[in-house]
A tleap script that builds the chain and sets N, CA, C and O, in Angstrom:
source leaprc.protein.ff14SB
mol = sequence {
  NILE SER SER SER ALA THR VAL ALA GLU ILE
  GLN GLY ILE CYS ASN GLU THR LYS THR ASN
  ILE ALA ASN ILE GLN GLU CYS PHE ASN ASN
  ILE VAL SER PHE LEU GLN ASP ASP ILE GLN
  VAL GLN PHE GLU ASN PHE GLY LYS ALA THR
  ASN GLU TYR SER SER SER ILE GLU GLU ILE
  GLN ALA VAL ILE ASN ASP ILE GLY HIE SER
  ALA ASN VAL PHE ALA ASN VAL VAL SER ASN
  ILE ARG GLY GLN ILE ASP MET TYR LYS ILE
  PHE GLN GLU ILE LEU LEU SER VAL LYS LYS
  ILE LEU TRP THR LYS LEU LYS CLYS
}
set mol.1.N position { 22.835 -46.156 -23.999 }
set mol.1.CA position { 22.403 -46.034 -25.506 }
set mol.1.C position { 22.395 -44.416 -25.579 }
set mol.1.O position { 22.084 -43.783 -24.571 }
set mol.2.N position { 22.684 -43.865 -26.581 }
set mol.2.CA position { 22.456 -42.321 -26.648 }
set mol.2.C position { 21.034 -41.933 -27.219 }
set mol.2.O position { 20.339 -42.694 -27.892 }
set mol.3.N position { 20.727 -40.754 -26.887 }
set mol.3.CA position { 19.293 -40.341 -27.336 }
set mol.3.C position { 19.099 -40.605 -28.801 }
set mol.3.O position { 17.997 -40.974 -29.206 }
set mol.4.N position { 20.054 -40.444 -29.567 }
set mol.4.CA position { 19.858 -40.388 -31.007 }
set mol.4.C position { 19.562 -41.950 -31.556 }
set mol.4.O position { 18.889 -42.244 -32.543 }
set mol.5.N position { 20.227 -42.836 -30.674 }
set mol.5.CA position { 19.947 -44.453 -30.816 }
set mol.5.C position { 18.723 -44.678 -30.425 }
set mol.5.O position { 17.997 -45.463 -31.035 }
set mol.6.N position { 18.305 -43.967 -29.271 }
set mol.6.CA position { 16.835 -44.389 -28.705 }
set mol.6.C position { 15.914 -43.780 -29.747 }
set mol.6.O position { 15.075 -44.572 -30.177 }
set mol.7.N position { 15.882 -42.668 -30.202 }
set mol.7.CA position { 15.002 -42.133 -31.258 }
set mol.7.C position { 14.922 -43.017 -32.505 }
set mol.7.O position { 13.862 -43.255 -33.083 }
set mol.8.N position { 16.053 -43.462 -32.858 }
set mol.8.CA position { 16.176 -44.338 -33.948 }
set mol.8.C position { 15.403 -45.708 -33.656 }
set mol.8.O position { 14.663 -46.182 -34.518 }
set mol.9.N position { 15.556 -46.214 -32.651 }
set mol.9.CA position { 14.822 -47.504 -32.197 }
set mol.9.C position { 13.419 -47.189 -31.987 }
set mol.9.O position { 12.636 -48.117 -32.190 }
set mol.10.N position { 12.910 -45.994 -31.597 }
set mol.10.CA position { 11.566 -45.647 -31.325 }
set mol.10.C position { 10.879 -45.560 -32.779 }
set mol.10.O position { 9.748 -45.999 -32.986 }
set mol.11.N position { 11.744 -44.896 -33.850 }
set mol.11.CA position { 11.285 -44.836 -35.058 }
set mol.11.C position { 11.121 -46.280 -35.761 }
set mol.11.O position { 10.089 -46.641 -36.327 }
set mol.12.N position { 12.131 -46.943 -35.654 }
set mol.12.CA position { 11.838 -48.386 -36.115 }
set mol.12.C position { 10.833 -49.280 -35.444 }
set mol.12.O position { 10.439 -50.270 -36.060 }
set mol.13.N position { 10.366 -49.011 -34.192 }
set mol.13.CA position { 9.345 -49.628 -33.675 }
set mol.13.C position { 8.063 -49.071 -34.326 }
set mol.13.O position { 7.245 -49.824 -34.856 }
set mol.14.N position { 7.911 -47.758 -34.273 }
set mol.14.CA position { 6.844 -47.072 -35.172 }
set mol.14.C position { 6.569 -47.499 -36.508 }
set mol.14.O position { 5.434 -47.774 -36.898 }
set mol.15.N position { 7.583 -47.554 -37.200 }
set mol.15.CA position { 7.391 -48.012 -38.559 }
set mol.15.C position { 6.911 -49.437 -38.576 }
set mol.15.O position { 6.035 -49.806 -39.359 }
set mol.16.N position { 7.546 -50.310 -37.623 }
set mol.16.CA position { 7.114 -51.598 -37.955 }
set mol.16.C position { 5.767 -51.870 -37.539 }
set mol.16.O position { 5.086 -52.719 -38.115 }
set mol.17.N position { 5.317 -51.147 -36.502 }
set mol.17.CA position { 3.855 -51.103 -35.911 }
set mol.17.C position { 2.929 -50.757 -36.924 }
set mol.17.O position { 1.869 -51.350 -37.124 }
set mol.18.N position { 3.397 -49.682 -37.624 }
set mol.18.CA position { 2.411 -49.196 -38.826 }
set mol.18.C position { 2.357 -50.234 -39.840 }
set mol.18.O position { 1.304 -50.358 -40.466 }
set mol.19.N position { 3.391 -51.039 -40.106 }
set mol.19.CA position { 3.175 -52.033 -40.991 }
set mol.19.C position { 2.394 -53.162 -40.695 }
set mol.19.O position { 1.617 -53.671 -41.502 }
set mol.20.N position { 2.606 -53.595 -39.453 }
set mol.20.CA position { 1.752 -54.703 -38.761 }
set mol.20.C position { 0.296 -54.326 -38.751 }
set mol.20.O position { -0.570 -55.133 -39.086 }
set mol.21.N position { 0.019 -53.053 -38.353 }
set mol.21.CA position { -1.307 -52.627 -38.227 }
set mol.21.C position { -2.014 -52.441 -39.660 }
set mol.21.O position { -3.235 -52.564 -39.759 }
set mol.22.N position { -1.252 -52.158 -40.694 }
set mol.22.CA position { -1.790 -52.301 -42.146 }
set mol.22.C position { -2.048 -53.592 -42.601 }
set mol.22.O position { -2.991 -53.863 -43.345 }
set mol.23.N position { -1.125 -54.509 -42.116 }
set mol.23.CA position { -1.493 -55.954 -42.287 }
set mol.23.C position { -2.634 -56.354 -41.861 }
set mol.23.O position { -3.482 -56.829 -42.616 }
set mol.24.N position { -2.820 -56.184 -40.382 }
set mol.24.CA position { -4.038 -56.534 -39.564 }
set mol.24.C position { -5.220 -55.937 -40.245 }
set mol.24.O position { -6.199 -56.670 -40.383 }
set mol.25.N position { -5.277 -54.719 -40.690 }
set mol.25.CA position { -6.348 -54.022 -41.436 }
set mol.25.C position { -6.857 -54.675 -42.459 }
set mol.25.O position { -8.053 -54.961 -42.510 }
set mol.26.N position { -5.955 -54.999 -43.436 }
set mol.26.CA position { -5.926 -55.789 -44.623 }
set mol.26.C position { -6.658 -57.044 -44.354 }
set mol.26.O position { -7.727 -57.272 -44.920 }
set mol.27.N position { -6.058 -57.976 -43.403 }
set mol.27.CA position { -6.577 -59.137 -42.963 }
set mol.27.C position { -8.201 -58.904 -42.492 }
set mol.27.O position { -8.999 -59.778 -42.828 }
set mol.28.N position { -8.669 -57.788 -41.756 }
set mol.28.CA position { -9.921 -57.700 -41.344 }
set mol.28.C position { -10.869 -57.362 -42.485 }
set mol.28.O position { -12.029 -57.770 -42.551 }
set mol.29.N position { -10.249 -56.552 -43.408 }
set mol.29.CA position { -11.022 -56.062 -44.664 }
set mol.29.C position { -11.159 -57.415 -45.504 }
set mol.29.O position { -12.206 -57.485 -46.148 }
set mol.30.N position { -10.378 -58.389 -45.600 }
set mol.30.CA position { -10.422 -59.411 -46.301 }
set mol.30.C position { -11.528 -60.355 -45.642 }
set mol.30.O position { -12.206 -61.052 -46.397 }
set mol.31.N position { -11.739 -60.407 -44.246 }
set mol.31.CA position { -12.620 -61.204 -43.521 }
set mol.31.C position { -13.891 -60.704 -43.740 }
set mol.31.O position { -14.787 -61.534 -43.898 }
set mol.32.N position { -14.223 -59.265 -43.794 }
set mol.32.CA position { -15.427 -58.650 -43.764 }
set mol.32.C position { -15.693 -58.738 -45.148 }
set mol.32.O position { -16.889 -58.955 -45.344 }
set mol.33.N position { -15.049 -58.653 -46.137 }
set mol.33.CA position { -15.487 -58.859 -47.518 }
set mol.33.C position { -15.955 -60.440 -47.765 }
set mol.33.O position { -16.963 -60.792 -48.377 }
set mol.34.N position { -15.099 -61.185 -47.216 }
set mol.34.CA position { -15.414 -62.747 -47.277 }
set mol.34.C position { -16.919 -62.932 -46.671 }
set mol.34.O position { -17.837 -63.364 -47.369 }
set mol.35.N position { -17.056 -62.614 -45.502 }
set mol.35.CA position { -18.521 -62.659 -44.870 }
set mol.35.C position { -19.234 -62.140 -45.610 }
set mol.35.O position { -20.101 -62.939 -45.965 }
set mol.36.N position { -19.380 -60.863 -46.206 }
set mol.36.CA position { -20.464 -60.235 -46.895 }
set mol.36.C position { -20.616 -60.796 -48.262 }
set mol.36.O position { -21.719 -61.155 -48.675 }
set mol.37.N position { -19.420 -60.889 -49.049 }
set mol.37.CA position { -19.612 -61.426 -50.458 }
set mol.37.C position { -19.869 -62.988 -50.645 }
set mol.37.O position { -20.558 -63.429 -51.565 }
set mol.38.N position { -19.299 -63.721 -49.757 }
set mol.38.CA position { -19.323 -65.107 -49.951 }
set mol.38.C position { -20.411 -65.909 -49.029 }
set mol.38.O position { -21.334 -66.608 -49.446 }
set mol.39.N position { -20.074 -65.634 -47.692 }
set mol.39.CA position { -21.013 -66.529 -46.681 }
set mol.39.C position { -22.203 -65.858 -46.795 }
set mol.39.O position { -23.120 -66.587 -47.172 }
set mol.40.N position { -22.527 -64.600 -46.578 }
set mol.40.CA position { -23.880 -64.149 -46.395 }
set mol.40.C position { -24.587 -64.343 -47.749 }
set mol.40.O position { -25.790 -64.578 -47.638 }
set mol.41.N position { -24.159 -64.300 -48.856 }
set mol.41.CA position { -24.686 -64.446 -49.999 }
set mol.41.C position { -25.165 -65.852 -50.160 }
set mol.41.O position { -26.261 -66.115 -50.655 }
set mol.42.N position { -24.424 -66.635 -49.784 }
set mol.42.CA position { -24.650 -68.215 -49.747 }
set mol.42.C position { -25.656 -68.631 -48.922 }
set mol.42.O position { -26.497 -69.482 -49.212 }
set mol.43.N position { -25.550 -67.898 -47.659 }
set mol.43.CA position { -26.734 -68.094 -46.692 }
set mol.43.C position { -28.325 -67.591 -47.269 }
set mol.43.O position { -29.392 -68.167 -47.056 }
set mol.44.N position { -28.118 -66.484 -47.964 }
set mol.44.CA position { -29.263 -65.876 -48.495 }
set mol.44.C position { -29.787 -66.785 -49.759 }
set mol.44.O position { -30.995 -66.914 -49.957 }
set mol.45.N position { -28.858 -67.374 -50.558 }
set mol.45.CA position { -29.260 -68.117 -51.502 }
set mol.45.C position { -29.938 -69.647 -50.953 }
set mol.45.O position { -30.908 -70.220 -51.449 }
set mol.46.N position { -29.255 -70.016 -49.989 }
set mol.46.CA position { -29.675 -71.332 -49.503 }
set mol.46.C position { -31.071 -71.028 -48.886 }
set mol.46.O position { -32.011 -71.769 -49.174 }
set mol.47.N position { -31.250 -69.964 -48.045 }
set mol.47.CA position { -32.363 -69.627 -47.377 }
set mol.47.C position { -33.550 -69.478 -48.531 }
set mol.47.O position { -34.694 -69.812 -48.221 }
set mol.48.N position { -33.306 -69.044 -49.680 }
set mol.48.CA position { -34.333 -68.775 -50.707 }
set mol.48.C position { -34.847 -70.195 -51.131 }
set mol.48.O position { -36.017 -70.549 -51.275 }
set mol.49.N position { -33.645 -70.958 -51.304 }
set mol.49.CA position { -34.121 -72.387 -51.952 }
set mol.49.C position { -34.868 -73.307 -50.968 }
set mol.49.O position { -35.591 -74.196 -51.418 }
set mol.50.N position { -34.712 -73.115 -49.551 }
set mol.50.CA position { -35.385 -73.818 -48.594 }
set mol.50.C position { -36.929 -73.559 -48.505 }
set mol.50.O position { -37.713 -74.302 -47.915 }
set mol.51.N position { -37.297 -72.288 -49.238 }
set mol.51.CA position { -38.804 -71.983 -49.068 }
set mol.51.C position { -39.554 -73.142 -49.649 }
set mol.51.O position { -40.656 -73.486 -49.220 }
set mol.52.N position { -38.859 -73.805 -50.749 }
set mol.52.CA position { -39.622 -74.755 -51.465 }
set mol.52.C position { -40.062 -76.029 -50.712 }
set mol.52.O position { -40.933 -76.792 -51.129 }
set mol.53.N position { -39.381 -76.182 -49.575 }
set mol.53.CA position { -39.404 -77.416 -48.943 }
set mol.53.C position { -40.585 -77.488 -47.737 }
set mol.53.O position { -41.465 -76.628 -47.697 }
set mol.54.N position { -40.529 -78.511 -46.831 }
set mol.54.CA position { -41.521 -78.514 -45.712 }
set mol.54.C position { -41.313 -77.631 -44.579 }
set mol.54.O position { -40.293 -76.943 -44.545 }
set mol.55.N position { -42.103 -77.584 -43.726 }
set mol.55.CA position { -42.188 -76.871 -42.512 }
set mol.55.C position { -40.804 -77.177 -41.859 }
set mol.55.O position { -40.243 -76.191 -41.382 }
set mol.56.N position { -40.250 -78.199 -41.770 }
set mol.56.CA position { -39.119 -78.481 -40.981 }
set mol.56.C position { -37.966 -77.967 -41.735 }
set mol.56.O position { -36.894 -77.892 -41.135 }
set mol.57.N position { -38.037 -77.589 -43.013 }
set mol.57.CA position { -37.013 -76.826 -43.516 }
set mol.57.C position { -37.167 -75.256 -43.213 }
set mol.57.O position { -36.160 -74.554 -43.305 }
set mol.58.N position { -38.195 -74.781 -42.914 }
set mol.58.CA position { -38.479 -73.446 -42.430 }
set mol.58.C position { -37.723 -73.322 -41.204 }
set mol.58.O position { -37.180 -72.237 -40.995 }
set mol.59.N position { -37.590 -74.308 -40.308 }
set mol.59.CA position { -36.808 -74.198 -38.955 }
set mol.59.C position { -35.415 -74.245 -39.390 }
set mol.59.O position { -34.647 -73.593 -38.684 }
set mol.60.N position { -34.960 -74.797 -40.280 }
set mol.60.CA position { -33.611 -74.702 -40.706 }
set mol.60.C position { -33.208 -73.372 -41.343 }
set mol.60.O position { -32.101 -72.856 -41.181 }
set mol.61.N position { -34.123 -72.897 -42.025 }
set mol.61.CA position { -34.121 -71.537 -42.609 }
set mol.61.C position { -33.777 -70.550 -41.307 }
set mol.61.O position { -32.741 -69.886 -41.353 }
set mol.62.N position { -34.494 -70.476 -40.361 }
set mol.62.CA position { -34.338 -69.688 -39.231 }
set mol.62.C position { -33.047 -69.884 -38.627 }
set mol.62.O position { -32.434 -68.890 -38.237 }
set mol.63.N position { -32.601 -70.919 -38.511 }
set mol.63.CA position { -31.165 -71.265 -38.146 }
set mol.63.C position { -30.155 -70.364 -38.984 }
set mol.63.O position { -29.460 -69.445 -38.551 }
set mol.64.N position { -30.243 -70.861 -40.335 }
set mol.64.CA position { -29.579 -70.080 -41.136 }
set mol.64.C position { -29.514 -68.529 -41.130 }
set mol.64.O position { -28.498 -67.840 -41.218 }
set mol.65.N position { -30.829 -68.109 -41.005 }
set mol.65.CA position { -30.988 -66.621 -40.850 }
set mol.65.C position { -30.128 -65.997 -39.471 }
set mol.65.O position { -29.439 -64.982 -39.376 }
set mol.66.N position { -30.470 -67.030 -38.476 }
set mol.66.CA position { -29.608 -66.648 -37.024 }
set mol.66.C position { -28.067 -66.545 -37.601 }
set mol.66.O position { -27.446 -65.501 -37.405 }
set mol.67.N position { -27.493 -67.575 -38.274 }
set mol.67.CA position { -26.021 -67.795 -38.511 }
set mol.67.C position { -25.763 -66.453 -39.261 }
set mol.67.O position { -24.808 -65.764 -38.904 }
set mol.68.N position { -26.573 -66.047 -40.286 }
set mol.68.CA position { -26.328 -64.693 -41.102 }
set mol.68.C position { -26.278 -63.513 -40.249 }
set mol.68.O position { -25.438 -62.632 -40.434 }
set mol.69.N position { -27.154 -63.464 -39.317 }
set mol.69.CA position { -27.281 -62.415 -38.535 }
set mol.69.C position { -25.940 -62.383 -37.578 }
set mol.69.O position { -25.347 -61.323 -37.376 }
set mol.70.N position { -25.506 -63.654 -36.995 }
set mol.70.CA position { -24.323 -63.591 -36.329 }
set mol.70.C position { -23.069 -63.234 -37.192 }
set mol.70.O position { -22.037 -62.759 -36.718 }
set mol.71.N position { -23.252 -63.482 -38.355 }
set mol.71.CA position { -22.006 -63.170 -39.355 }
set mol.71.C position { -21.974 -61.597 -39.346 }
set mol.71.O position { -20.918 -61.034 -39.058 }
set mol.72.N position { -23.216 -60.797 -39.685 }
set mol.72.CA position { -23.285 -59.500 -39.571 }
set mol.72.C position { -22.826 -58.849 -38.349 }
set mol.72.O position { -22.176 -57.804 -38.354 }
set mol.73.N position { -23.246 -59.609 -37.103 }
set mol.73.CA position { -22.598 -58.948 -35.915 }
set mol.73.C position { -21.239 -59.116 -35.808 }
set mol.73.O position { -20.584 -58.287 -35.174 }
set mol.74.N position { -20.585 -60.295 -36.459 }
set mol.74.CA position { -19.108 -60.584 -36.324 }
set mol.74.C position { -18.376 -59.550 -37.275 }
set mol.74.O position { -17.234 -59.159 -37.030 }
set mol.75.N position { -19.137 -59.113 -38.425 }
set mol.75.CA position { -18.609 -58.088 -39.298 }
set mol.75.C position { -18.708 -56.774 -38.577 }
set mol.75.O position { -17.696 -56.081 -38.675 }
set mol.76.N position { -19.707 -56.271 -37.867 }
set mol.76.CA position { -19.680 -55.060 -37.195 }
set mol.76.C position { -18.537 -54.989 -36.184 }
set mol.76.O position { -17.942 -53.923 -36.022 }
set mol.77.N position { -18.190 -56.150 -35.458 }
set mol.77.CA position { -17.280 -56.259 -34.431 }
set mol.77.C position { -16.053 -56.014 -35.207 }
set mol.77.O position { -15.338 -55.150 -34.700 }
set mol.78.N position { -15.593 -56.558 -36.342 }
set mol.78.CA position { -14.435 -56.451 -36.973 }
set mol.78.C position { -14.250 -55.013 -37.518 }
set mol.78.O position { -13.171 -54.427 -37.610 }
set mol.79.N position { -15.567 -54.494 -37.893 }
set mol.79.CA position { -15.416 -53.060 -38.288 }
set mol.79.C position { -15.058 -52.126 -37.061 }
set mol.79.O position { -14.244 -51.217 -37.226 }
set mol.80.N position { -15.617 -52.326 -35.914 }
set mol.80.CA position { -15.251 -51.642 -34.747 }
set mol.80.C position { -13.734 -51.805 -34.397 }
set mol.80.O position { -13.068 -50.881 -33.929 }
set mol.81.N position { -13.272 -52.975 -34.642 }
set mol.81.CA position { -11.829 -53.205 -34.345 }
set mol.81.C position { -11.005 -52.498 -35.356 }
set mol.81.O position { -9.899 -52.103 -34.989 }
set mol.82.N position { -11.418 -52.265 -36.678 }
set mol.82.CA position { -10.717 -51.631 -37.489 }
set mol.82.C position { -10.737 -50.062 -37.127 }
set mol.82.O position { -9.717 -49.421 -37.385 }
set mol.83.N position { -11.837 -49.406 -36.546 }
set mol.83.CA position { -11.832 -48.218 -36.079 }
set mol.83.C position { -10.946 -48.041 -34.884 }
set mol.83.O position { -10.402 -46.959 -34.661 }
set mol.84.N position { -10.804 -49.013 -34.167 }
set mol.84.CA position { -9.912 -48.945 -32.929 }
set mol.84.C position { -8.463 -48.798 -33.537 }
set mol.84.O position { -7.676 -47.950 -33.115 }
set mol.85.N position { -8.164 -49.670 -34.546 }
set mol.85.CA position { -6.796 -49.610 -35.492 }
set mol.85.C position { -6.543 -48.242 -35.925 }
set mol.85.O position { -5.442 -47.714 -35.769 }
set mol.86.N position { -7.588 -47.625 -36.493 }
set mol.86.CA position { -7.524 -46.398 -37.043 }
set mol.86.C position { -7.005 -45.474 -35.770 }
set mol.86.O position { -5.951 -44.842 -35.841 }
set mol.87.N position { -7.763 -45.463 -34.727 }
set mol.87.CA position { -7.243 -44.439 -33.799 }
set mol.87.C position { -5.855 -44.782 -33.168 }
set mol.87.O position { -5.142 -43.906 -32.679 }
set mol.88.N position { -5.562 -45.903 -33.201 }
set mol.88.CA position { -4.224 -46.373 -32.847 }
set mol.88.C position { -3.211 -45.587 -33.829 }
set mol.88.O position { -2.190 -45.031 -33.425 }
set mol.89.N position { -3.587 -45.615 -35.026 }
set mol.89.CA position { -2.781 -45.045 -35.987 }
set mol.89.C position { -2.604 -43.522 -35.642 }
set mol.89.O position { -1.509 -42.966 -35.730 }
set mol.90.N position { -3.741 -42.894 -35.248 }
set mol.90.CA position { -3.663 -41.565 -34.868 }
set mol.90.C position { -2.759 -41.425 -33.760 }
set mol.90.O position { -1.847 -40.599 -33.776 }
set mol.91.N position { -2.971 -42.171 -32.836 }
set mol.91.CA position { -2.051 -42.144 -31.670 }
set mol.91.C position { -0.590 -42.265 -32.014 }
set mol.91.O position { 0.177 -41.411 -31.570 }
set mol.92.N position { -0.154 -43.196 -32.726 }
set mol.92.CA position { 1.244 -43.260 -33.239 }
set mol.92.C position { 1.682 -42.148 -34.021 }
set mol.92.O position { 2.878 -41.857 -33.995 }
set mol.93.N position { 0.758 -41.386 -34.816 }
set mol.93.CA position { 1.312 -40.193 -35.513 }
set mol.93.C position { 1.435 -38.993 -34.394 }
set mol.93.O position { 2.190 -38.047 -34.619 }
set mol.94.N position { 0.799 -39.051 -33.390 }
set mol.94.CA position { 0.854 -38.063 -32.307 }
set mol.94.C position { 2.184 -38.449 -31.691 }
set mol.94.O position { 3.006 -37.561 -31.466 }
set mol.95.N position { 2.425 -39.588 -31.432 }
set mol.95.CA position { 3.721 -40.031 -30.609 }
set mol.95.C position { 4.951 -39.559 -31.530 }
set mol.95.O position { 5.949 -39.007 -31.065 }
set mol.96.N position { 4.781 -39.808 -32.731 }
set mol.96.CA position { 5.815 -39.384 -33.800 }
set mol.96.C position { 5.960 -37.937 -33.713 }
set mol.96.O position { 7.105 -37.493 -33.630 }
set mol.97.N position { 5.037 -37.191 -33.719 }
set mol.97.CA position { 5.066 -35.702 -33.495 }
set mol.97.C position { 5.934 -35.535 -32.208 }
set mol.97.O position { 6.995 -34.912 -32.216 }
set mol.98.N position { 5.477 -36.056 -31.250 }
set mol.98.CA position { 5.978 -35.733 -29.715 }
set mol.98.C position { 7.427 -36.222 -30.032 }
set mol.98.O position { 8.291 -35.484 -29.558 }
set mol.99.N position { 7.798 -37.098 -30.596 }
set mol.99.CA position { 9.323 -37.490 -30.566 }
set mol.99.C position { 10.034 -36.476 -31.567 }
set mol.99.O position { 11.210 -36.183 -31.349 }
set mol.100.N position { 9.440 -35.993 -32.534 }
set mol.100.CA position { 10.102 -35.080 -33.422 }
set mol.100.C position { 10.340 -33.867 -32.610 }
set mol.100.O position { 11.444 -33.335 -32.725 }
set mol.101.N position { 9.413 -33.317 -31.755 }
set mol.101.CA position { 9.583 -32.319 -31.103 }
set mol.101.C position { 10.687 -32.409 -29.961 }
set mol.101.O position { 11.413 -31.453 -29.690 }
set mol.102.N position { 10.746 -33.529 -29.373 }
set mol.102.CA position { 11.663 -34.054 -28.395 }
set mol.102.C position { 13.012 -33.881 -28.997 }
set mol.102.O position { 13.841 -33.130 -28.484 }
set mol.103.N position { 13.276 -34.661 -30.229 }
set mol.103.CA position { 14.380 -34.752 -30.922 }
set mol.103.C position { 14.897 -33.128 -31.210 }
set mol.103.O position { 16.034 -32.758 -30.915 }
set mol.104.N position { 14.064 -32.400 -31.716 }
set mol.104.CA position { 14.527 -30.990 -31.931 }
set mol.104.C position { 14.914 -30.374 -30.692 }
set mol.104.O position { 15.946 -29.706 -30.764 }
set mol.105.N position { 14.310 -30.434 -29.503 }
set mol.105.CA position { 14.766 -29.763 -28.675 }
set mol.105.C position { 15.908 -30.619 -27.961 }
set mol.105.O position { 16.548 -29.990 -27.119 }
set mol.106.N position { 16.202 -31.706 -28.125 }
set mol.106.CA position { 17.556 -32.538 -27.689 }
set mol.106.C position { 18.595 -31.973 -28.690 }
set mol.106.O position { 19.728 -31.802 -28.239 }
set mol.107.N position { 18.385 -31.685 -29.883 }
set mol.107.CA position { 19.475 -30.971 -30.870 }
set mol.107.C position { 19.836 -29.764 -30.337 }
set mol.107.O position { 20.982 -29.412 -30.619 }
set mol.108.N position { 19.136 -28.963 -29.590 }
set mol.108.CA position { 19.448 -27.397 -29.274 }
set mol.108.C position { 20.227 -27.496 -28.143 }
set mol.108.O position { 20.663 -26.480 -27.602 }
savepdb mol mol.pdb
quit
């Protein structure tokens, strides 16, 4: 395989990787949004409603709050993963720059 074919393959892989990373990031954004906008709100609303019931319901509320906290922890983990994806994007851009430099040097 010639060096130009190798560069073309690397470019294709980089482009496909960027697309896949964008898809994964959108998926994580949807998960975080769902957790924050739907699940957490429902747990909060359910927690408020349980205040009207007996002490056994208070125990259920504590469990629901723990679940809400776990959802927040999960959202933070997903956010950290998203940050790592951003770092990976930067790494891909650096790789692309190095590839361009090498390609320029190979042309000479």
